[in-house]
C-alpha positions in Angstrom: 13.2 -14.4 11.7 10.7 -11.7 12.9 12.0 -9.5 10.4 10.7 -12.1 7.7 7.5 -12.4 9.5 7.0 -8.8 9.5 7.9 -8.5 5.8 5.3 -11.5 5.2 2.5 -9.9 7.1 3.2 -6.5 5.3 2.1 -7.7 1.9 -0.3 -10.5 2.9 -2.5 -8.3 5.2 -3.9 -6.1 2.1 -4.7 -9.4 0.2 -6.6 -10.8 3.4 -8.5 -7.7 3.9 -9.8 -8.0 0.4 -11.2 -11.5 0.8 -14.6 -12.7 2.3 -14.4 -14.0 5.7 -15.2 -17.5 4.6 -12.4 -17.4 2.0 -10.1 -16.2 4.8 -11.2 -19.0 7.1 -10.5 -21.8 4.9 -7.0 -20.3 3.7 -6.3 -20.2 7.5 -7.4 -23.7 8.1 -5.4 -24.9 5.1 -2.4 -23.1 6.5 -2.9 -24.4 10.0 -3.0 -28.0 8.7 0.2 -27.5 6.9 1.8 -25.9 10.0 0.8 -28.7 12.2 2.3 -31.2 9.6 5.6 -29.5 9.4 5.7 -29.1 13.2 5.0 -32.9 13.7 7.9 -33.6 11.2 10.2 -31.5 13.2 9.4 -33.0 16.5 9.9 -36.5 14.8 13.4 -35.5 13.6 13.8 -34.3 17.2 14.8 -30.9 16.1 13.6 -27.1 17.0 12.0 -24.8 14.2 15.6 -22.9 13.8 16.9 -26.6 12.9 18.9 -27.3 16.1 18.8 -30.8 17.4 17.3 -31.2 20.9 19.4 -32.1 23.7 18.8 -35.8 24.3 17.2 -37.7 27.1 19.2 -37.8 30.3 21.0 -41.1 30.7 19.5 -43.4 33.4 21.0 -46.1 35.4 18.6 -49.3 34.9 20.4 -51.8 37.1 19.8 -54.5 34.6 16.4 -53.4 33.4 15.7 -52.8 29.8 15.3 -49.2 28.7 13.3 -49.5 25.6 11.5 -46.1 26.2 14.7 -44.2 26.1 15.7 -45.6 22.9 12.4 -44.3 21.0 11.9 -40.8 19.7 10.6 -38.1 22.3 6.7 -37.0 22.0 5.5 -39.7 19.8 2.1 -39.4 21.0 1.9 -35.7 21.9 2.6 -34.8 18.4 -0.5 -36.8 17.1 -3.5 -34.8 15.8 -5.6 -35.6 18.8 -3.2 -33.8 21.1 -1.8 -31.0 18.6 -4.9 -29.1 17.6 -5.6 -26.3 15.0 -7.8 -23.3 15.7 -8.9 -20.9 13.0 -10.9 -18.1 12.7 -11.1 -15.9 9.6 -8.3 -13.7 11.1 -6.1 -16.2 12.9 -4.4 -19.6 12.2 -3.3 -21.2 15.4 -1.8 -24.6 16.4 -1.6 -25.4 20.2 -1.7 -28.6 22.5 -4.6 -29.5 24.5 -5.4 -31.0 28.0 -2.5 -32.6 30.0 -0.5 -32.6 26.9 -0.4 -28.9 26.7 0.8 -28.7 30.4 3.7 -31.4 29.3 4.5 -29.7 25.9 4.8 -26.2 27.9 7.2 -27.6 30.4 9.5 -29.0 27.7 9.1 -26.1 25.3 10.0 -23.5 28.0 12.4 -25.5 29.7 10.8 -25.5 33.3 11.1 -27.3 36.5 8.3 -29.9 37.2 7.8 -33.1 39.2 8.5 -36.3 37.4 5.9 -38.4 38.8 3.3 -37.6 41.4 5.7 -38.7 44.3 8.8 -38.4 42.3 11.6 -35.6 42.4 11.5 -32.2 40.7 13.5 -32.0 37.6 14.9 -29.0 35.4 13.9 -30.2 31.9 15.8 -28.8 29.2 14.3 -26.5 26.7 13.4 -28.2 23.6 11.2 -25.7 21.4 8.2 -28.1 20.0 6.3 -25.5 18.1 7.4 -22.6 15.8 7.7 -21.2 12.4 10.6 -22.0 10.3 11.9 -20.2 7.1 10.3 -23.0 5.1 6.9 -22.4 6.8 7.1 -18.7 6.0 7.6 -19.6 2.3 4.8 -22.2 2.6 2.5 -19.4 4.0 3.4 -17.2 1.1 3.0 -19.7 -1.6 -0.4 -20.8 -0.1 -1.8 -17.0 -0.1 -0.5 -16.6 -3.5 -2.1 -19.7 -4.6 -5.4 -18.8 -2.9 -5.3 -15.4 -4.6 -4.8 -16.7 -7.9 -7.7 -19.2 -8.0 
């Protein structure tokens, strides 16, 4: 995967250097929006950028209570544009979680140990890669650059 990114960067970089800063920024903004959309769709499908399914939630003993939240997809609110922000400059297209959502996302993305509630126990969360670039994303970036250059 890193080889693919290096190849893409190798032929895109000279094209980007020929563009004006405002053109590069518009291109980066467009790429960031599409990356956010593809990452949101992957989170909705509960899979990492390389196509692997996430480990499901831990089964919980509810003693007769309903477990409605456990039947729904994970990260429904965190994947919204409110929490998943794009950051662009003429040279960089970025995607990140902000605020407390960023902390929660980092815990799940890296599979860290964290406290469940303020007074709850610590839990080792399984690694669920939330953000990343897939092969389809690389193709989309290449297409966007070529489309922008030919206009």
